N, C-alpha and C positions, 0 to 999 in steps of 0.2 A: 590119482593125479592125471590130468588131461593135458593135451597140447593146447596152444593158443591159436587164435585166428589172425594173429598179427604178423605171422612169419617169423616170430622169435621163439626160441626154445625157452621153456620155463627155466628161470635162473635159480641159483642155490637158495633153498629155503632157510629160514632162520633156525639155527640149532640152539634152542633155548634151554634145554635141560642139561644139567651137569653130567648126567650119565651118558647122554648122547655125545656131548663134547669129548668125553674120555674115549668113547668108542671110535670117534672120528679120527683119532690119532694113531690107531692101529694101522700097521702096514697091510697091504693087500694079502701078503703071505700069512700074516697073523689072522686076519679075518677069514680067509679061506680055510685055514686049519680049524678054526672054531666052527665054521659052517659045516665042515665035514664031520665034526663031532656032534652035530645036531643043535648048535647054539642058535636060537632064533634071533637073538639080539644082534649077533654077528651078521646074519643074513640081512636083517633090516639095515644095518650100517653099510654093508657092501652095496645094496641096491640104492641106498640114499646117496652114496658117493658117486655112482655112475648113472643115476636116473636122468640127469640133464644131458649127459653125453648121448644116451640112447634116444631120448626124445628129439634131440637136435637134428638127427639124421633125417627122419621123415619130414620134419618141419622144413628143412632146407630144400626138400623136393616138393614142397607145397602140398604134402599129404596130411593136411591137418585133421581130416575126419578119420584117417586110419592110424594116426600116431599112437593113440591109447592102445588099440589092439596090437599094433606092432610091438609096443613096449612090453605088453603082457606076454606076447609070444617069445620075445627075446629072453625074458626072465625065466620062462618055463624051460627054454633050451639051456640056459645057464645052470639052472638047478640040476638038470640031468647030466650036463657035461662037466660040471665042476670037479668030480672025482678024477676025470681024465685030463685035466689041465696040468700039463707038465711044468710049466714055468709061470708062476703068479705074475711076473712082470709083463707077461704077454696078454694079460686079461683085457686091458683097454683095447688093444688092437683086435682081439677076438670079438669083443662086443661090437666094435665098429664094423668089422667085416660081416658078422652075423646079422646085424641090423640092416646093413646095406642089402644083403641078399633077401631079407624079409621084404624090404621096400620093392625090390625088383619083382619078387613073386606076387606081391599084392597088386602091382601094376599089371602083371600078366593075367592074374585072376580077374581083374576088372576089364580084360579084353581091350586094353589100350595099346594100339599098335605103334607107339612112338617110343623112342629111346628115353630112358629116365635121365633127366638132366636137371641141375639146379635151376630155380626160377630165374628167368632172364638170360639163361645160357643158350647157346646155339644147339638145337637138338636135331638139326637136319643132317642125319648121318645115313650111311648106306644100309645099316642093319640094326635091329633092335638089340638092346643090351641083354646079355645072357644072365640068368639068375645065378650063375656060378662064377662070374668074372670078379676080379679083385676090385676093391675100392680104389677109385682113381687116386693117384699119388698126391695131387694137389689138394684134394679134399681130405685125405688122410693127414697131411701136414696141418691143415687148418683145424681139424678136429682135435688133433694132439695139442695144438697151441691153446685152443679153447679149454681143454681139460686141464692143462697146466695152470691156466688162470683160475679155474674153479678150485683146484687143489691149493693154490696160493692163498686164495681168500679163506678157505677153510682152516688154514694155518695161522691166520691173524688172531690176535686176542679177541675175546668174545665181542666186546663192544665195537671194536674196529671192524670186525667182519659184518656185524649188523649195520653199521654206518655205511660201509662201502656198498652193501646190497641196496640199502634204501636210497643212497645218492645216485647210483649208477645203473641199477638193474630194475628199477620200478618205473612204469610209464603210466601217468606223467610223473616226473621227479617230485619227491616230497619237499615241501617248504622246510627251511631250517627249523622253524618253530615246532613243526610236528616231530621232526627227528629229535630235537632237544627234549621235548616232552616225553617221548617214548623211551629215550635212553637215560633220562634223569640227569640232564646236564644243562648248563646255561647256553642259551642260543648263541651268545657271543663267543663261546669256546669252540663251536663246531668247526670253523675254518682252521684253527690251529691243530685241533685233534685230527681233522681230515688229512692235513699235511703230514703228520707223523704216521698215520695209518698207511698212506700211499707210499711214503718212504720205506716203510717196513715191507710193503708189498713189492716195491721195486727191487729191493735187495734180494728177496726170495726169488724173483723171476730172473734177475741177473745171474744169480748163483747157478741157475739151471739153463743158462745160455739163451734165455728168451729174448 
């Protein structure tokens, strides 16, 4: 899987297999436990859950060419550090911080003497970013919110999840006729079903204080 050249992180892929759907509902703690027991399916499910989060960080910094290498490097670190992860709930933040540090190191390795900053942000600072500094709080909050949305979409019923991805995460957006054909439903029913799916999504997010 690679980054995009549009400045957008790859969005959740379609989870079409029933086996994948069942794995996606395991908690992080359950997946980590299975990973530590050598379960390859659990490892695949864990990476699938957080691949877009990892990719989104270099993409936000305009590091499109390096995104794939950074993703692979973070995954290698995760594999080696997973036995030492004390709190499974801390996994998303660990991934964000680790990926951020990778971005900083890649910039330093490229001998770019400017502070790492999101595209369009003011980078006129007195000193370059350190490869050990913490992820900026504003970006941390943004990344957490984006991951909450991804998690919410993964919790939708199968067809709802596919519809939301096709309607809101594909560029250009798909015509209703294409969506109806792929999902095996009448074109005229898309609007009503979309409304129910979004209501389900809204409830999930509201329950989590989004």
